Structures are given as structure tokens and as C-alpha cells.
C-alpha positions as CSV (number, residue, x, y, z in Angstrom):
1,X,19.4,88.2,11.3
2,X,16.2,89.8,12.4
3,X,14.6,87.7,15.1
4,X,11.2,88.4,13.6
5,X,12.2,86.2,10.6
6,X,13.3,83.2,12.7
7,X,9.9,81.4,12.8
8,X,9.8,81.6,9.0
9,X,13.4,80.2,8.7
10,X,12.5,77.3,11.0
11,X,9.4,76.6,9.0
12,X,11.3,76.5,5.7
13,X,13.9,74.2,7.3
14,X,11.2,71.9,8.6
15,X,9.5,71.9,5.2
16,X,12.8,71.0,3.5
17,X,13.4,68.1,5.9
18,X,9.8,66.8,5.5
19,X,10.1,67.1,1.7
20,X,13.4,65.0,1.7
21,X,11.8,62.4,4.0
22,X,8.8,62.0,1.8
23,X,10.9,61.6,-1.3
24,X,13.1,59.1,0.5
25,X,10.0,57.0,1.5
26,X,8.6,57.1,-2.0
27,X,12.0,56.1,-3.4
28,X,12.2,53.1,-1.0
29,X,8.7,52.0,-1.8
30,X,9.3,52.2,-5.5
31,X,12.5,50.2,-5.1
32,X,10.6,47.5,-3.2
33,X,7.9,47.4,-5.8
34,X,10.4,47.1,-8.6
35,X,12.4,44.4,-6.8
36,X,9.2,42.4,-6.0
37,X,8.1,42.7,-9.7
38,X,11.5,41.6,-11.0
39,X,11.6,38.7,-8.6
40,X,8.1,37.6,-9.6
41,X,8.9,37.8,-13.2
42,X,12.1,35.8,-12.6
43,X,10.1,33.1,-10.7
44,X,7.2,32.8,-13.0
45,X,7.5,34.9,-16.1
46,X,4.7,35.4,-18.6
47,X,2.6,32.4,-19.7
48,X,3.7,31.2,-23.1
49,X,1.0,28.5,-23.5
50,X,-1.4,26.4,-21.4
51,X,-3.7,23.5,-22.0
52,X,-3.5,19.8,-22.6
53,X,-0.2,18.4,-23.9
54,X,-0.6,17.2,-27.4
55,X,3.0,16.0,-28.1
56,X,6.4,16.0,-26.4
57,X,9.3,16.1,-28.8
58,X,13.0,16.5,-28.8
59,X,13.4,19.9,-27.3
60,X,9.8,21.1,-27.6
61,X,6.3,20.6,-26.3
62,X,3.1,21.1,-28.2
63,X,-0.2,22.2,-26.6
64,X,-3.7,21.7,-27.7
65,X,-4.4,25.4,-27.5
66,X,-7.6,26.5,-29.3
67,X,-8.0,27.3,-32.1
68,X,-4.4,26.5,-33.0
69,X,-1.8,24.3,-31.4
70,X,1.1,26.1,-29.8
71,X,4.7,24.7,-29.7
72,X,7.1,25.8,-27.0
73,X,10.8,25.2,-27.1
74,X,12.7,23.5,-24.2
75,X,16.3,23.3,-23.2
76,X,18.5,22.0,-20.4
77,X,17.7,25.0,-18.2
78,X,13.9,24.4,-18.3
79,X,12.5,23.5,-14.9
80,X,9.9,20.8,-15.1
81,X,7.4,19.9,-12.4
82,X,4.7,17.3,-12.4
83,X,2.0,17.5,-9.8
84,X,4.2,19.9,-7.9
85,X,7.2,17.6,-7.8
86,X,10.5,18.1,-9.6
87,X,10.6,16.0,-12.7
88,X,12.2,15.6,-16.2
89,X,11.0,16.3,-19.7
90,X,10.7,12.6,-20.2
91,X,8.0,12.6,-17.4
92,X,5.7,14.8,-19.5
93,X,3.1,12.8,-21.3
94,X,0.4,13.6,-23.9
95,X,-3.0,14.3,-22.2
96,X,-1.5,16.0,-19.1
97,X,-2.6,19.6,-18.3
98,X,0.3,22.0,-18.4
99,X,1.4,25.6,-18.3
100,X,4.6,26.9,-19.9
101,X,6.3,30.0,-18.5
102,X,9.0,32.1,-20.2
103,X,9.7,34.8,-22.8
104,X,8.5,34.7,-26.4
105,X,11.1,33.4,-28.8
106,X,13.1,31.7,-26.1
107,X,13.0,28.2,-24.5
108,X,10.5,27.9,-21.6
109,X,11.9,28.7,-18.2
110,X,9.4,26.4,-16.4
111,X,6.8,23.8,-17.3
112,X,4.2,22.8,-14.7
113,X,2.2,19.7,-15.6
114,X,-0.5,17.8,-13.8
115,X,-1.2,14.1,-14.4
116,X,-4.9,13.2,-14.6
117,X,-6.1,11.3,-11.5
118,X,-6.9,7.6,-11.7
119,X,-10.6,6.9,-10.9
120,X,-9.6,4.1,-8.5
121,X,-6.3,3.2,-7.0
122,X,-7.6,-0.2,-5.7
123,X,-8.5,-2.6,-8.5
124,X,-10.9,-5.2,-7.4
125,X,-9.3,-8.7,-7.3
126,X,-10.9,-11.5,-9.2
127,X,-10.7,-13.6,-6.0
128,X,-10.6,-11.7,-2.7
129,X,-9.3,-14.7,-0.7
130,X,-8.7,-18.4,-0.5
131,X,-8.6,-20.3,2.7
132,X,-8.2,-23.8,4.2
133,X,-5.3,-25.9,5.5
134,X,-1.8,-25.8,4.2
135,X,-1.1,-29.0,2.3
136,X,2.3,-28.2,0.8
137,X,4.7,-25.3,0.3
138,X,7.1,-25.4,-2.5
139,X,8.8,-23.0,-4.9
140,X,6.8,-19.9,-4.0
141,X,3.5,-21.7,-4.0
142,X,1.1,-22.8,-1.3
143,X,-1.3,-25.7,-1.8
144,X,-4.4,-25.0,0.2
145,X,-6.8,-27.9,1.0
146,X,-10.3,-27.7,2.2
147,X,-12.5,-30.6,3.2
148,X,-14.8,-31.7,0.4
149,X,-13.4,-29.3,-2.2
150,X,-10.6,-29.4,-4.7
151,X,-7.2,-28.0,-3.5
152,X,-6.2,-24.5,-4.5
153,X,-2.7,-23.1,-5.2
154,X,-1.8,-19.6,-4.1
155,X,1.5,-18.0,-5.2
156,X,3.6,-15.7,-3.0
157,X,6.8,-13.6,-3.4
158,X,9.0,-11.2,-1.6
159,X,6.3,-8.5,-1.4
160,X,3.7,-10.9,0.2
161,X,3.0,-9.9,3.9
162,X,3.1,-13.1,6.0
163,X,1.6,-13.3,9.5
164,X,1.5,-16.3,11.8
165,X,-0.9,-16.1,14.7
166,X,-1.4,-12.4,14.1
167,X,2.4,-11.6,14.2
168,X,4.6,-10.6,11.3
169,X,6.5,-13.7,10.1
170,X,8.3,-15.1,7.0
171,X,7.3,-17.7,4.5
172,X,9.7,-20.1,6.1
173,X,7.5,-20.2,9.2
174,X,4.5,-21.5,7.3
175,X,4.0,-25.2,8.0
176,X,1.8,-27.9,6.6
177,X,-1.5,-28.3,8.6
178,X,-1.8,-24.7,9.5
179,X,-5.0,-22.9,8.8
180,X,-4.4,-20.2,6.2
181,X,-6.1,-17.3,4.5
182,X,-4.4,-16.0,1.3
183,X,-5.6,-12.5,0.2
184,X,-5.2,-11.1,-3.2
185,X,-6.0,-11.5,-6.9
186,X,-6.3,-15.1,-8.2
187,X,-3.8,-14.5,-11.1
188,X,-1.1,-12.7,-9.0
189,X,1.1,-13.4,-5.9
190,X,-0.9,-13.0,-2.7
191,X,-0.7,-9.6,-1.1
192,X,-1.0,-11.1,2.4
193,X,-1.0,-14.6,3.9
194,X,-2.4,-15.2,7.4
195,X,-1.7,-18.5,9.0
196,X,-2.8,-20.0,12.3
197,X,-1.0,-22.7,14.2
198,X,-3.4,-25.1,15.9
199,X,-1.2,-24.8,19.0
200,X,-0.8,-21.1,18.8
201,X,-2.2,-18.4,21.1
202,X,-4.7,-17.2,18.5
203,X,-8.0,-19.2,18.7
204,X,-8.6,-21.0,15.4
205,X,-11.9,-20.1,13.7
206,X,-14.0,-23.1,12.6
207,X,-14.3,-21.3,9.2
208,X,-11.5,-18.8,8.4
209,X,-13.6,-17.0,5.7
210,X,-15.9,-17.2,2.8
211,X,-15.5,-15.4,-0.5
212,X,-17.4,-14.8,-3.7
213,X,-20.3,-12.5,-4.9
214,X,-22.8,-10.9,-2.6
215,X,-26.3,-12.1,-3.4
216,X,-28.1,-10.7,-0.3
217,X,-27.2,-8.4,2.5
218,X,-29.1,-6.8,5.4
219,X,-30.4,-7.3,8.9
220,X,-27.0,-8.4,10.2
221,X,-26.5,-11.1,7.5
222,X,-24.6,-11.4,4.3
223,X,-25.0,-14.2,1.7
224,X,-22.0,-14.8,-0.5
225,X,-22.1,-17.1,-3.6
226,X,-18.7,-18.7,-4.6
227,X,-17.6,-19.6,-8.1
228,X,-19.0,-23.1,-7.8
229,X,-22.4,-21.6,-7.1
230,X,-22.3,-22.6,-3.4
231,X,-24.0,-20.0,-1.1
232,X,-22.8,-19.3,2.4
233,X,-24.2,-16.9,4.9
234,X,-22.2,-14.9,7.5
235,X,-23.5,-12.7,10.2
236,X,-22.1,-9.3,11.2
237,X,-22.6,-6.7,13.9
238,X,-21.3,-3.3,15.0
239,X,-17.9,-4.7,15.8
240,X,-17.4,-6.1,12.3
241,X,-14.8,-4.1,10.3
242,X,-16.2,-3.3,6.8
243,X,-14.0,-2.1,3.9
244,X,-15.0,-1.3,0.3
245,X,-12.1,-1.1,-2.2
246,X,-9.7,-0.9,0.6
247,X,-11.3,2.0,2.5
248,X,-13.2,1.8,5.8
249,X,-16.9,1.7,5.2
250,X,-20.2,0.6,6.9
251,X,-22.5,-2.3,6.3
252,X,-24.8,0.1,4.5
253,X,-22.2,0.4,1.8
254,X,-22.3,-3.3,1.0
255,X,-24.3,-4.0,-2.2
256,X,-25.6,-7.0,-4.1
257,X,-23.1,-7.9,-6.9
258,X,-20.0,-6.8,-5.1
259,X,-17.1,-9.2,-4.7
260,X,-16.6,-9.9,-1.0
261,X,-14.7,-11.9,1.6
262,X,-16.0,-12.4,5.1
263,X,-13.4,-13.3,7.7
264,X,-14.1,-14.9,11.1
265,X,-15.4,-17.9,12.9
266,X,-18.4,-19.7,11.5
267,X,-20.5,-19.5,14.6
268,X,-19.7,-15.9,15.4
269,X,-20.3,-12.5,13.6
270,X,-17.6,-11.8,11.0
271,X,-14.6,-9.9,12.3
272,X,-14.0,-8.3,8.9
273,X,-15.8,-8.0,5.6
274,X,-13.8,-6.8,2.5
275,X,-15.9,-5.9,-0.5
276,X,-14.9,-4.7,-4.0
277,X,-16.9,-3.0,-6.7
278,X,-17.0,-5.3,-9.8
279,X,-15.1,-4.1,-12.9
């Protein structure tokens, strides 16, 4: 071979190598794109229908699509999720927002539904608390007595949290004569019972609490009117814990008309005020 042609030979060889390398890279990239697209299609698929669920039947779901309702078939292989959690077809309810994925003419591969949020998770109790001295405990009921007022009965069950002198206890540790605060709705078992033994380590307040409707609040004082139209005033300061509908709040969030319970000693600022927006 003529030595004068060697540079051209090397150039053609390098060009061939470069061309093969470029084609290889393009092929690899194309394969990756195809694999990614296939995987995405397998995971999600095209959207068959979306909107509010109108009806869930045996093996099908109907959407309130506009202008016409759309019905999508379901089978045992359809994946169902509600609010991002694995669920069953029976968990799908009318009114939920949902998206159905899959291929036309076949049962949906996946249904993603979202339940509407509740406006409030803490319903206001009709009676925030009752308090006084334990008169009698029998058959899941506590008779609470308060000087000069009719006795009140509070029910309790296995879900009621019981504390004696600030420590978790059982209903069996509640004794006649203890000062008690029963928290919860008047027509349901108490959610929490707090009792204080007169010989315990926790100082007994001269007035465990007052409850009713707020009639006045401000300047470190809150006036609460009970069901029998008796008004009581409690003071509060920066150390007073304030909760509205179960969430930590400030005294500025307390409003006239709210149901409220003020806990603490009669001659000291309240240790805690729990208020609830009226229904």
C-alpha cells in the first residue's frame, strides 16, 4: 500500500468507528425511551373516565362526566385506591372524585378515588364537662354530686381514659368522695375522667371547673352561663392553655356563644379552657 494513502485509510476507519458508536448510542437511547414509555403505560395507562362517582354497581362504576355519564367496567384485577391507600371496590362511594385508567373496551386497570374531606373532625359536645364529688359508682355510671345542685350521672366504658391525681388509672381506682371531672358529650360515655384523691399528691382545686356558654370574654376574664342560667366568671392568663375544637388556640379565639369548660382552682387563673363552636 502506498504510504501516501495511509492518512486517508486511518480517517475512513475512524469515521466508521465513530459512525458505529453514534448508531449504538442512538439505539440505546431509543430503547430506554421505549422501555420507559411502556413502563409508564403499564403503570398508568390512558384515562378512561374521571369526575364524580355517580354509581358503583356489580362490576362497573359510573361517572358524572359532562355532558354524558360514562360507565367503566371493573374486574378482580382492577387496582383500587382511596386517598392513596389500597382499597376495595366496596370502598368506592357515590360523590367521591375518581379517575379510571385502562384501555377502551376492557375493565379498568386502576381506579383512584378521593373521599371528600369532613369540615370538622371534632364535633362539639352538648356538655363539655361535669364536675363535683363522686357519690356512687355502679354499672358503668358515676353519680357526681355538687353542693347545692342536683346530682349528675356520667357514663363510662372501655374507651374512657381514667386519671387519678394526674396519673393514668382504671375505673376500679375511682372511689366515692373523690373530686372528679368527666369530659365528653352529655349523651355519650365520657371520653376522659379526671379524679383527685383528697389525700393525693395533687392539690385539689376549690372549684374543679365550670362549663356552659360563653357570654363575655376579655381582659383576662371569661363569663360562662350554665344550663340552669347561672353565670360564673373565671380568670385566665398567659399560662392558661386554650383549645378550640380540640386544637391549641389563644384567648383571642374565644368568642361569645361558644360552648366552653374552664378547668382550675376557683381562686386562681384557669389552667385550661376548652371551647367548641356551636352546631
